[in-house]
N, C-alpha and C positions, 0 to 999 in steps of 0.2 A: 503493500498497499504505501503510496507517493501523495506528498502533501502537496500543493499548490500555492503558491504565493503570488497573494493581489495587493494589485496598488488601489492606492485609495486615489479618485478624485479632483484632487484636491483647490479648484481650479472652478471651481460649481460656476456659483457669480460673481465671477471676474468676468470686465467687460473682452470684449474680441480687443485684442491688440496684436498690432503687425507694425515691423519697424518704429517702435513709439504713435502710432494712430492709433487712435479710442474706435471703434461705434463705424457711425456712418463716415467719420471723416477717410476710410476705405475704400469706400464702393464713388467716393468724390474724388481719388486721387486716381481707380481705374478708369469713370467717364473720362477723365481729366488728359489720359494716358491712351485711349480710344480713339476719342476728340483728333490728338495730337498726330494719332496715325494714319484718321483720314483725312485733316489737311496735308497730308508729308504727301499720302499716297497722286491727292490734288493737283501740287503743286508740281512731281516732278511730270503727274501724265497733261502737264501746262506748257514743260518743257521749261523748268525754268534746272538750268544746272543741279548737280547732284549739292555737293559740297553747298552750293547754297538755301538750298533744301536743309542737308544735316542745320548748318550751322543753323535757318529761321525758327527749326522745330528743337534744336537745342538747348534756345534762350527762353520760347516758350516754355516749353517742361522746367525748363529753372525756376521759370516765372510761378509754374503750375504746383510743382512740387513744394516749392517757399511759404505757400497760401496756402496752403492743405495746412501742410506742418504751420505753421503762422496760427490760425486758425483754431488747431487741434490743442496746443499751450496754450488760447488764447480762454475758451469756450468748455474744453471739453468733452467730455464723451456727449452730455444732451443740450451741452447750452445754448449751444448754435440755433437746439429747434426753441429749447424755452422763451429766445432771442427772436426768435418771428412768431410766437404764439403770442410774445406782448401787443404786438403790432399791432393784431388780430384784438385787445378787450377796449373796446370805449374807454375815455379819459375817462370822460363824466357822460351820465345821465342828465338828456333836460324834456319837463313833463311843460307845458306854452299854453295844459288849458287843464281846468281840475271839471272838467267828462271822466278821467280816470279814478278817481278817487271816490265821488260822487254814485258812480254804479256799485260802485263797491255794499253787500245786503250787509244790514246790522242784525246780527242776532243776541 
């Protein structure tokens, strides 16, 4: 009879991380890389010199990487979603008529 050694997964509730990126920013970076591939194919097929294409995509890729890592460090895993949701919350509620309150039934 042999005994099995089972390891326990200690990262159950931890966010998904990839080289410092957390959660949604991995998808943002993946989408940016795919967009760069499409742009590269487009400008290459347009007849631009391949070295110029590589330079353009390299500079744009560096910008995308810097921006996504900056957002990840600044807002954390859920912070950017919270910032977007905060824009949807009204700053104040204005009621221009008393009709809203007079239609309530008193019990």
